[in-house]
N, C-alpha and C positions, 0 to 999 in steps of 0.2 A: 383643726379640721377645716380644710379648704377644698371643697369639692370642685371638680371641673364641671362644665355645663352639662355633660351627659350624666354624671353622677347625680347632679341636682335634679335633672329631669326624671331620672329613674326613681328617685326617692319620692318626688311628687306623685308620679304614676303609681308607685308602690302603695302609698297611703290612699290614693283614689281607689285602687283595687280593693283595699281593706274595707273602705266605706261601701263599695259596691256590694260586698258580700252581705251587708246589713239591709240592702234594699232589694234583694232578689224577689222577695214575696210581693213587693209593690209592682215590680216589673211584670210579674206573673199576672197580676190583676189587670194591668194595662193591656197586656197581650190579649186577654179574653174580651176586651172591648171591640176587637176587630174580628172580621170574618176568619174562621179557622183556615189555616194554610195560606192565608193571604200574605203579601210581602211584609206588612207591618206586624201582623201576628207573629210571623217567623222571626222578625227582627227583635221584638220585645221578649219573645219566648227564649231566644238565644241568650239575651242578657239576664234572664231569670234563672239560668242554669249556673249554680254556684261553681260547678266543676270547670267551667270555661272562663271564669273571671280573670284569673292571672294569665291565662293563655292569651286572652283578648288584649289586655293591657301590655303584655310583653311584646305583642305584635306592634302595637302603637309605638312603644318605645323603640323597637328596632327600625321602624319606618322613619321616625324622627332622627334616629342616630344616622341612618343612611343619608338623610337630607343634610345633616350638620357635618358629618365626618366622611361621607363617601361609602361606597360599597365594600371595598377591601377591608378597612378596619373593623367593620361590623361582622363580616364573615370570619375574620381572625378571632374576634371576641367570642362568637358563637361556637367556633371550633375549639376554643380553649375551655369551654364548659364541659362538665361531666354529666351526661344524661343517662348514666347507667341505672340510677335508681328509678326514674320514671319508666324506663323500658322493663326493668325487673318487676316493678309493681304491676305493669300491664300483664306480663306473662304469668306471674304468680296468682293474680286475681282470676285470670281465665281458667287456670288449672284448679285452684282451690274452690271455685264456684261450681264445679261439675258435680253431677249426681252421685257418683261413687264416693268422692271425698266427703261431701256433706253427709251422706248416709253413714260413712265410717265414723265421723265425728259425733253424729247423733247417737250412734250405738255406744260409744265410749261414755258420753255424758249421761245417757239413759241408764247404763250399768251402774255408774257412780250414784246417780240420783236415787236408785232403788234401795241403796243402803243407808239413806238418810231417813231419820225417824220423823218425817213430816208428810204432808199430803203430797200426792203425785205431782201436781202442778207446781207447788212451792219448791219441792225438791229438785225438779227439773230446771226451774229458773235459777236456783242457787248454783247447781252444777254447771249450767251454761255460762253464767256470769263469772264463775271462778275458773273452771277448767279451760274454757275457750280462750280467754286472754293469756293464761299461763302457757298454753300451747304455743303462743307467740314467741316464746324463748327458744323453741325448737324448730318450728316451721316458718318462722319470721312473722313479724307483726302484721304485714299486709295480708298474709294468708289467714292468720288467726282472726283478723277483723272481718274478712270476707266470710269465713266459715261461721263465725258466731253470729254475724248479722243475718246470714241466710237462715240459721236455726231460729233466731228470734222472729224473723219474718214468717216462717212456716208454722211456728208453734205458739206465738203470742200476738204478734202485731196484726194479724188478719182478723182477730176477734174483737168483740165490742168492749175493749178495755178503755179506761179513761185516758184523755189526752195527757194528763199529768204523768201517768204511768209511762206513756211512750216517751215523753221528754226526759223523765228521770232515768229511764233505762238506757236510752241512747247516750246520755251524758255519762252514766256509769260505765257503759261500754267503752267510750272514748278514753276515759281516765284509766280504767283497768287495763286496756290494751297498751296504753302508753307506758305504764309501769310494769306490765306483765312480761315484757320482753327483756327485762334486765337481769334474768338469771344466767344469761350467756352473753358473750361479747360480740356476737355476729347478727343478732336478730332485730334489735331496735335501731332504727336509723340514727338517732342522736348518739348512741353508744358506738355504733359502727364507725362513725366519723372520727372518733378519738382513740379507739382501742389499740390500734397498731402504733400510733404516734406516742401514746403514753404507756404502752406495754401492759394493758389491762387484759387479763385472760378470764376464763370462765370462773375459776376459783375466786379471783378478786371480785368479780361481779356478784357472785352468790353471797359472799361475806360482807360486802359493802352496800349492795343494793338489793339483791334478789330476795333474801329472806324478809327484809323490811317491806318490799313490794307485795309479797304474798300475804303478809299480815294485813296490810292496808286493803288489799283486794277482798279478803275475807270479811273484814270489819265493815267496809262500805256496802258489800253485797248483802250481808245480814241486816244492816240498818235499813237499806232500801226495801228488803223483803218484809221487814216489820212495818214500814211506812205504808206499803201497798199490799198488805195482806188480803184486803177485800178483792183486789184485782187478781190475786193469785189463788183464790179459793177454787176448789173443784179439781177435776182431772184435766189432762192434756187433750185438747181437741185438735187433731190434725186436719189440714185441708183435705178435702176429698180428692182422690187421685183418679186420673182417667183409667178406663178399663184396660187399655193397652199399656199401662205404666208398668215397666219391669224394674224390679229392685236388683241392683248389681250385687253380686256376692263373690267371695273367694278371689280367684286370680285377677278378676277385673279390678277389684279394689286395690289389690297388691300392685298391679301395674301402674295405676294412677298414683299411688303413694310413691312408687319408684321414680316416676317422672317428677313429682312434686319435690322430693328430697334431692334429686339430681340437679334441679334448677337452683334450689337453695344452696347446695354445695358449691355450685359454680356461679354464685350470685355476682361476683366481681368480673366475670368474663362474658361479655355480651355475646360475642360470636358463638361461644359454646352453648349458653343457655337458650339462645334463639334457635340454634340447630336442634336442641332437645325439644323445644316447643313445636317446631315443625314436625318432628317425629311424633310428638304427642297428638297433633291434629290428625295425622295419618291413622293413629290408633283409634281415635274417636270415630273416624269414618268407618273403620272396620266393625266397631261395636256400637254403631249408631242407635240401635233400638234400646240400648241401656243408657243413652245420653240425653241430656236436655240441650237446648240451643246454647251454644257457647256465648258467654256474656262479653262479646267483643266491644259493643258500644259503651257499656258501663266502664269497662277496663280502660278503653281509650280515653274516655272523658277524664278519669282520674290521672292517667299518665299526662294528658294535656295540661291539667291543673298543676301537677308537680313540675312539668317542664317550664311552664310560665313562671312558677314560683322561683325556680333556680335562675332563670334568665334575669328576673328583676331583683331577686334576693341577693345574688352575688354582688350586685352593684351597691348594696347597702354597707359594704365593708368599711367605707370611708367614715361612717359615724358609729357603727357597731363595734368595730375592733378597738378604737381608742376608748370607747365607753367602757368596755369590759376590762381593759388594762388599768383603768383608773379606779375600779371598784375594789372594796375590801371583800373578804370571804362572805360575810353575812349579806352585804349589798349585792354580791354576785348571785347568791341564791335567790333572793327576792326579785332582783332585776331580771334574772333568767326566767323565772316563773312568769313575770309580767310580760317580758318581751316575747316569750314563746306564744302568747295569745295573739300576737300580730305578725309573727313570722315563723316559718317552719323551724322546729326545735333542732333538726339535724343541721340546718344552715347556721344556727346559733352556736352549736357546739363546735362545728367546723371552724368558725371564726375564732373560737377560744383556743384552738390549736395554734393559731398564728400569733397569739399573745403569750407573754412569759408569765405563767401562772404556777403557784405553789401546788403541792399535792392536795391540800385542803381546799384551795380555790377551785381546782379541777373537779373535786367531788361536788362542791357547791354548784358549779356550773351545770354539770350533768344531772344532778339531783333536781335542781330547779327546772331544768328543761323537760325532764320526763314527768315531773309533778304537774306542770302546767300544760301538758300535752293534750288534755281533754277539754280545755276551756273554749276552744273555737274549732271550726272545721279546718282551718289552715295551720293549727298548732302542731299537728303531728301528721306525717306523710300518709299513714293508713286511714286517717279520719274520712277523707273524701270517699273512700271505698264503702265504709259503713253508711255514710250520708246518702250516697247514690242508691244503695240497696233499699234503705228504709224510708226515704223521703216521701214516696207516694202514699205511704200508710198514714201520713199526717194530714191528708186531705188536700184540697186545691191550693191552699195557701202555702203548702210545704212546711219546712222546718224554720222556725223563727230563731235567728242567731242569739238574740238576747235571752230568750227563755232557755235555750240550750246552755248558755253561759251561766245563768243563775242556778240551774240544777246541777251543773258541773262543779260549782263551788263546794258543795258538801263533800263528795269523794276526793276532790283536790285537797281540801283542808286535812282530811284524814291521811292522805298520801304525804303531805308536807310534815305532819306531826311524826309519822313513822320514819321518814327519811332524815328528819332533823334530830330527833331525840333518841331513837334506838341506836345502840352501839354497833360499831363495825368491828369485825374480828380480824 
């Protein structure tokens, strides 16, 4: 492993960006020492936004690359990158976070929860944390993360529940979504990166990953429900809605779902799904009274995060690729689980396609990558979406990365046990 100067610089900045994510709450406190909206307030507040971390440091890297190599090589490098995923996540988040889609998902979850022999609130929580992430296998993980996080925000996070419950739930959400998209070959980013290359179809995913993931999701959710039964006592208390709030029904929901699935179906074709998105915006203007404000800022922040992660993460191939090639099957699994916590799991599995791996080693790589996808905000591409939606519920200090990591260890361990020891068919 002999990195060139730019690769070495990118790696240093990559790990600085990782450290940056652990200090966002401190930067938030610094920002509040200055007058609101002042230059220094805006500066420190910008650095306290976890979604912009990798975007900021990727810009620093590109500026340094221009100084060292010139403008043309940097432009060539950027144009060689594939930014389809960040653009897709932006579009799917915008559509999935609309009132009709959220309302439809709530109806499905509420219907299932009513058939569970538990209290209303407990049943609704269990159905949300199981059905929401599993939907990720069909509407993609970013959409499932957005929908489930919005439901949690509306039905649980606005109430006076304990901070422990909030941390445990967001950790469970991240892990469940990471493994919940493995029933199909097109919904989870780390699976998407390898499916075509390794000829993995939906039947392969269900028999090797999917059913194990469903078991892990159910066990983890029931365990957390037991641990936080006091927070889940009583009935569901919805936020009070404005008098002019209109609930979308019938054809309005159908049209939204049509746009959602059209974008998912064309997920690899940027021009097509962007055109569909523009048409969707037109439809929203027509049905404005049934719509909430489009979550453009939140979606753009997540896309910026992923774009920066791709820009810096791609440059880490010089040490990640040979590292994966030298590992045994067991080491690959544990290594992938650990590495996923500091780099996007989709980037990790993509690098695995560049190495010569046996079938068992391929399974170990993807299993480890999805198992560790809930340990940090950067571990799985949809995580920043849930983070952005729920972060304000944690108070002025935001979400502490270490507390998130510690709570995620429990469902991650359950996912590891299921993926390692349950048989494949």
